[in-house]
Each structure stands twice: as C-alpha cells, then as structure tokens.
C-alpha positions as CSV (number, residue, x, y, z in Angstrom):
1,M,80.7,74.9,78.7
2,T,83.0,73.5,75.9
3,F,86.5,74.3,77.1
4,D,89.2,72.8,74.8
5,P,92.6,72.9,76.4
6,D,94.3,71.4,73.4
7,R,93.6,74.6,71.4
8,V,95.2,76.9,73.9
9,T,98.7,78.3,73.3
10,T,98.4,81.7,74.9
11,V,96.7,82.8,78.1
12,T,95.6,86.4,78.8
13,F,94.6,87.5,82.3
14,D,92.5,90.4,83.4
15,S,94.1,92.4,86.2
16,Y,91.7,93.9,88.7
17,S,89.6,91.3,90.7
18,T,91.5,88.6,88.8
19,L,95.2,89.0,89.8
20,V,94.8,91.7,92.4
21,D,92.0,92.3,94.9
22,V,90.1,95.5,94.3
23,D,88.2,94.9,97.6
24,A,91.4,96.2,99.2
25,T,90.2,99.7,98.3
26,A,88.0,99.5,101.5
27,A,91.2,99.5,103.6
28,A,92.5,102.6,101.9
29,L,89.1,104.4,102.4
30,A,89.2,103.4,106.1
31,E,92.7,104.8,106.4
32,H,92.0,108.1,104.7
33,A,88.3,108.7,105.5
34,E,86.6,108.9,108.8
35,I,83.8,106.5,108.1
36,D,82.4,103.6,110.1
37,D,82.0,101.1,107.2
38,P,84.0,101.7,104.0
39,T,82.7,98.6,102.2
40,P,79.6,100.3,100.6
41,I,81.7,103.2,99.5
42,S,84.3,100.8,98.0
43,Q,81.5,98.9,96.2
44,T,80.0,102.1,94.8
45,W,83.4,103.2,93.6
46,R,84.0,100.0,91.8
47,E,80.5,99.8,90.3
48,R,80.7,103.4,89.0
49,S,84.1,102.8,87.6
50,M,82.8,99.9,85.5
51,Q,79.8,101.9,84.4
52,Y,81.9,104.8,83.3
53,T,84.1,102.6,81.1
54,L,81.0,101.2,79.4
55,V,79.6,104.7,78.8
56,A,82.9,106.1,77.7
57,T,83.2,103.4,75.0
58,H,79.7,104.0,73.6
59,L,80.1,107.7,73.7
60,E,83.6,107.7,72.3
61,A,84.6,109.8,75.3
62,Y,87.8,108.0,76.4
63,E,89.7,108.8,79.5
64,T,92.4,106.6,81.0
65,F,91.3,104.1,83.5
66,Y,93.1,106.0,86.3
67,E,91.1,109.1,85.4
68,I,87.9,107.1,85.4
69,N,88.7,105.7,88.8
70,R,89.3,109.3,90.0
71,D,85.9,110.4,88.8
72,A,84.2,107.2,90.2
73,L,85.9,107.8,93.6
74,A,84.7,111.4,93.7
75,Y,81.1,110.2,93.0
76,A,81.3,107.4,95.6
77,L,82.4,109.7,98.4
78,A,79.8,112.3,97.5
79,A,77.0,109.7,97.3
80,H,77.8,108.5,100.8
81,G,78.1,112.0,102.2
82,I,81.9,112.1,102.6
83,D,83.5,115.5,101.9
84,H,87.2,115.1,100.9
85,S,89.6,117.4,99.1
86,A,91.1,116.6,95.7
87,D,94.4,115.9,97.4
88,E,92.8,113.5,99.9
89,R,91.0,111.7,97.1
90,E,94.3,111.4,95.2
91,E,95.9,109.7,98.3
92,I,93.1,107.2,98.3
93,L,93.3,106.6,94.6
94,E,97.0,105.6,94.9
95,V,95.9,102.3,96.4
96,Y,95.5,101.1,92.8
97,H,99.3,101.0,92.5
98,E,99.6,98.5,95.4
99,L,96.5,96.3,95.6
100,E,96.8,93.0,97.4
101,V,97.7,90.1,95.1
102,F,95.7,86.9,95.4
103,E,97.7,84.1,96.9
104,D,97.4,81.7,93.9
105,V,98.7,84.2,91.3
106,R,102.5,83.7,91.4
107,E,102.4,79.9,91.6
108,S,99.7,79.4,89.0
109,V,101.2,81.8,86.4
110,E,104.6,80.2,87.0
111,R,103.1,76.7,86.2
112,L,101.7,78.0,83.0
113,H,104.9,79.7,82.0
114,E,107.0,76.7,82.7
115,S,104.6,74.5,80.7
116,G,105.3,76.6,77.6
117,Y,102.2,78.9,77.6
118,D,102.7,82.5,76.6
119,T,101.1,84.6,79.4
120,Y,99.9,88.2,79.1
121,V,97.8,90.7,81.0
122,L,94.9,92.2,79.0
123,S,93.4,95.0,81.1
124,N,91.5,98.2,81.1
125,G,94.3,99.6,83.2
126,D,96.5,102.2,81.6
127,P,100.3,101.4,81.1
128,A,101.4,103.0,84.4
129,M,98.8,101.2,86.4
130,L,99.7,97.8,84.8
131,E,103.4,98.4,85.3
132,S,102.9,99.0,89.1
133,M,100.4,96.1,89.3
134,V,102.8,93.6,87.7
135,D,105.7,94.8,89.8
136,H,103.7,94.6,93.0
137,A,102.4,91.1,92.0
138,G,106.0,89.9,91.4
139,I,105.1,88.3,88.1
140,D,107.1,90.4,85.6
141,D,109.5,87.5,84.8
142,L,106.5,85.3,84.0
143,L,104.7,87.5,81.5
144,V,105.5,88.2,77.9
145,D,103.9,91.6,78.1
146,T,100.9,93.6,79.2
147,I,98.2,94.8,76.8
148,S,96.3,98.0,77.8
149,A,93.0,99.3,76.7
150,D,94.8,102.6,76.4
151,E,96.5,101.3,73.2
152,L,93.1,101.5,71.4
153,E,91.4,104.1,73.7
154,T,88.5,101.8,74.2
155,F,87.4,99.5,77.0
156,K,86.1,96.0,77.5
157,P,84.0,94.3,76.3
158,D,84.7,96.1,72.9
159,P,85.6,93.1,70.6
160,D,88.3,95.2,68.9
161,L,90.3,95.1,72.1
162,Y,90.4,91.3,72.2
163,R,91.2,91.1,68.5
164,H,94.0,93.7,69.2
165,A,95.3,91.4,71.9
166,A,95.4,88.5,69.5
167,G,97.5,90.6,67.1
168,R,99.8,91.8,69.8
169,T,100.4,88.2,71.0
170,G,100.8,86.9,67.4
171,T,98.3,84.2,68.2
172,P,95.3,83.0,66.2
173,I,92.4,84.3,68.3
174,D,90.9,80.8,68.8
175,E,94.1,79.7,70.4
176,L,93.7,82.3,73.2
177,V,91.9,81.8,76.5
178,H,91.1,84.9,78.4
179,V,90.8,84.6,82.2
180,S,88.7,87.1,84.1
181,A,86.6,87.5,87.3
182,L,84.3,89.9,85.3
183,W,81.4,88.3,83.5
184,F,81.2,90.9,80.8
185,D,84.9,90.6,80.1
186,V,84.5,86.8,79.7
187,Q,81.6,87.4,77.3
188,G,83.6,90.0,75.4
189,A,86.4,87.5,74.9
190,I,84.1,84.8,73.7
191,H,82.3,87.1,71.3
192,A,85.6,88.1,69.7
193,G,86.6,84.5,69.2
194,M,88.6,83.5,72.3
195,Q,87.8,80.9,74.8
196,G,86.6,82.6,78.0
197,A,87.4,81.3,81.5
198,W,85.5,82.8,84.4
199,L,87.4,83.1,87.6
200,D,84.7,82.7,90.3
201,R,86.6,83.4,93.5
202,K,83.5,84.3,95.5
203,G,81.1,81.5,94.5
204,T,78.6,83.8,92.8
205,P,76.0,82.7,90.2
206,W,76.8,83.2,86.6
207,E,74.8,85.8,84.8
208,P,71.6,84.5,83.0
209,F,72.2,87.0,80.2
210,G,74.4,86.2,77.2
211,A,76.9,83.5,76.5
212,E,78.1,81.1,79.1
213,P,81.9,80.8,79.9
214,D,83.8,78.0,78.3
215,L,85.3,77.2,81.8
216,I,84.5,78.2,85.4
217,T,87.2,77.9,88.0
218,E,87.4,78.9,91.6
219,G,91.1,79.7,91.4
220,L,94.0,80.0,89.0
221,G,95.5,76.7,90.1
222,E,92.4,74.9,88.7
223,L,93.0,76.6,85.4
224,A,96.6,75.3,85.4
225,D,95.3,71.9,86.2
226,R,92.9,72.0,83.2
227,L,95.7,73.0,80.9
228,G,97.8,70.1,82.1
229,C,100.5,72.1,84.0
C-alpha cells in the first residue's frame, strides 16, 4: 500500500455499501415477503445485481442500475422459492431510495469538505437513485456533484468510467482518490490511474486477485484522518 495523501485534491465515493447500507434490503424483504430468514435472499439479490452489471458491460447490453436491480430481485425471489407479483417486487425495490446511511458518513464528508477537498459520488446508480440517496443521506450540501455510470452507459470497473469522473471533476486523475467498499471498484480506480481506498467495514480479507488498495480503512473517519482533516 502506497497511499500518498499529499497528491489528493478530490475524493470520490461509491454509494451502495460505502455511504448507504445495502444490507438494509433484508428488512424490506421481511416486510413485504412472508419468509423466515430474508438474509440469504438479500445476499443473492445483491450478488446477482453485481454480476448483471459486469455481464452487461461486456455484452454492451446496458440497462439502468435500477432496472438491473429489478431483474436481480426477481431472480433472488424465484431462486429461494418466493412467488411475488410484479407490483409486490416493485414495492420491495423502492428500498433503494431510502437505504440506511452509515453513521460516519455526514461527519466524515463534512470534515473533508471543510478541509478544502472536492467531494463527489461516483456510482453505478442512475441519476434518480443517486438523487434520492444523497437526499436521504443528508449530504447534498457537502458534495460538488454526483457522477453516474448512466452518463456513459457502462458499469464499474470499466476504466472509462473513472477517466470520465476525472474529466467531470476537472481533476488530474492521479490527484483523485476513490473510496469504495467493493474490491473490484477499488481495483478499477487504481487501474485507471486513481488512488484506491478500500472501506473495509466488516473486517473481511482483501482479495488475493489483482492490485492491492493504496489504503485500507475501517471507516470514513480514518480516511479523513489520513488526509489531515
């Protein structure tokens, strides 16, 4: 790990699992589906969603992230033997507009903002999803903007998306640090020329495949500490 805080002028954050907790989907499933344990279904939903984004990019078969999550939810319910109507699935899917925000988000992003760093969200989420996420997180006043994969119709870890983010922020790519809880997102940022910070909230091991992150933190407060905020 070779994190260089002196190079950083701009910070981009992933959204889902980084700023907001996608594990909260289990609660939505429990509310709308008569199941004993919603956790395995939630995990299948999330895993399938990530797989669909990767396949969509390689096959040039883009759908918005919301549509991909709709498809992934339908698969997850069917795989676990749950029969729900399209309307019922749509009610569950709406949880993505109000996912629980991690406790360290507001304070940490505010520290970065007040220290002069430009802060953005760089996400697979489509614009409507990001608008509701930022509003629900209460950080709209701390962000310069959100950058959506929908702008290029491709998903992480396509290097073009990170280069696009550098252009949108007006920042040399080596002055950007991208913060994400997703290992392939961190590796995508590093491959494109950013520094990559892995947010390891759950104490899981780093992947043995590919490049190592420039920085590993357990929370966003630690990132602010490393950037001298």
